[in-house]
C-alpha positions as CSV (number, residue, x, y, z in Angstrom):
1,X,11.9,-2.8,7.6
2,X,10.8,-3.3,11.2
3,X,7.2,-3.5,11.4
4,X,3.8,-3.2,9.5
5,X,1.3,-0.2,9.3
6,X,-1.3,-2.2,10.9
7,X,0.3,-1.5,14.7
8,X,-0.5,2.3,14.5
9,X,2.2,2.9,17.2
10,X,5.7,3.9,17.1
11,X,8.3,1.3,18.4
12,X,8.2,2.8,21.6
13,X,4.3,2.1,21.8
14,X,3.0,5.7,21.4
15,X,0.6,6.7,18.7
16,X,2.1,7.8,15.5
17,X,2.5,11.5,15.1
18,X,0.6,13.2,12.1
19,X,3.6,14.0,10.2
20,X,4.8,10.3,10.2
21,X,1.3,9.1,9.1
22,X,1.4,11.8,6.3
23,X,4.7,10.4,5.2
24,X,3.6,6.8,5.4
25,X,0.6,8.0,2.9
26,X,2.7,10.0,0.6
27,X,5.3,7.0,0.2
28,X,2.0,4.8,-0.8
29,X,0.9,7.3,-3.1
30,X,3.9,7.2,-4.8
31,X,4.3,3.8,-5.1
32,X,1.0,3.1,-6.1
33,X,1.1,6.0,-8.9
34,X,4.3,4.2,-10.2
35,X,3.0,0.9,-10.4
36,X,-0.4,2.2,-11.9
37,X,1.6,4.2,-14.6
38,X,4.8,2.4,-15.5
39,X,3.9,-1.2,-15.6
40,X,-0.1,-0.6,-15.7
41,X,-0.8,-2.8,-12.5
42,X,-3.3,-2.4,-9.9
43,X,-2.0,-3.9,-6.4
44,X,-5.3,-5.7,-5.8
45,X,-4.6,-6.5,-1.7
46,X,-3.5,-3.0,-0.4
47,X,-4.4,-3.1,3.2
48,X,-2.2,-2.0,6.5
49,X,-0.6,-5.3,7.1
50,X,1.1,-5.1,3.3
51,X,3.1,-1.8,4.4
52,X,6.4,-2.4,6.1
53,X,7.6,0.5,7.9
54,X,11.2,1.5,8.3
55,X,13.0,3.0,11.7
56,X,12.4,6.5,9.9
57,X,8.9,5.4,8.7
58,X,9.7,5.0,5.2
59,X,7.2,2.7,3.7
60,X,7.3,-0.1,1.7
61,X,4.5,-1.7,-0.3
62,X,4.7,-5.8,-0.1
63,X,2.2,-8.8,-1.3
64,X,2.1,-8.4,-5.0
65,X,0.4,-11.9,-5.2
66,X,-2.9,-10.5,-6.4
67,X,-1.5,-7.7,-8.8
68,X,-3.3,-7.7,-12.1
69,X,-2.3,-5.9,-15.1
70,X,-4.8,-3.1,-16.5
71,X,-6.6,-3.1,-19.8
72,X,-4.6,-0.3,-21.6
73,X,-7.9,0.5,-23.8
74,X,-10.3,0.7,-20.8
75,X,-8.1,1.2,-17.7
76,X,-10.3,-1.4,-16.1
77,X,-9.1,-4.2,-13.7
78,X,-11.2,-7.2,-12.8
79,X,-14.0,-6.7,-10.5
80,X,-12.6,-8.6,-7.4
81,X,-9.0,-9.2,-6.9
82,X,-9.2,-9.6,-3.2
83,X,-11.1,-12.4,-1.8
84,X,-12.1,-11.1,1.7
85,X,-11.7,-7.4,1.5
86,X,-13.0,-4.9,-1.1
87,X,-12.8,-1.1,-0.9
88,X,-15.8,0.8,-0.5
């Protein structure tokens, strides 16, 4: 993995093409679906700086330090998992 997704540019400094952005989004959605369904966890700190990109824009989600397990009966998570950011 070469850079994080927060840079929004390719290695040549040009903005990412929409197909590259779509691939990143699909990779992240697949990864999140996996951790939500299989171990039953939430990431808790999803942001662009926690997404690493490879040379072909393959995505890797990092920083599972705030990961919490979902309650299997209610599928709820604690009310706040990130100290500085909360999705709208």
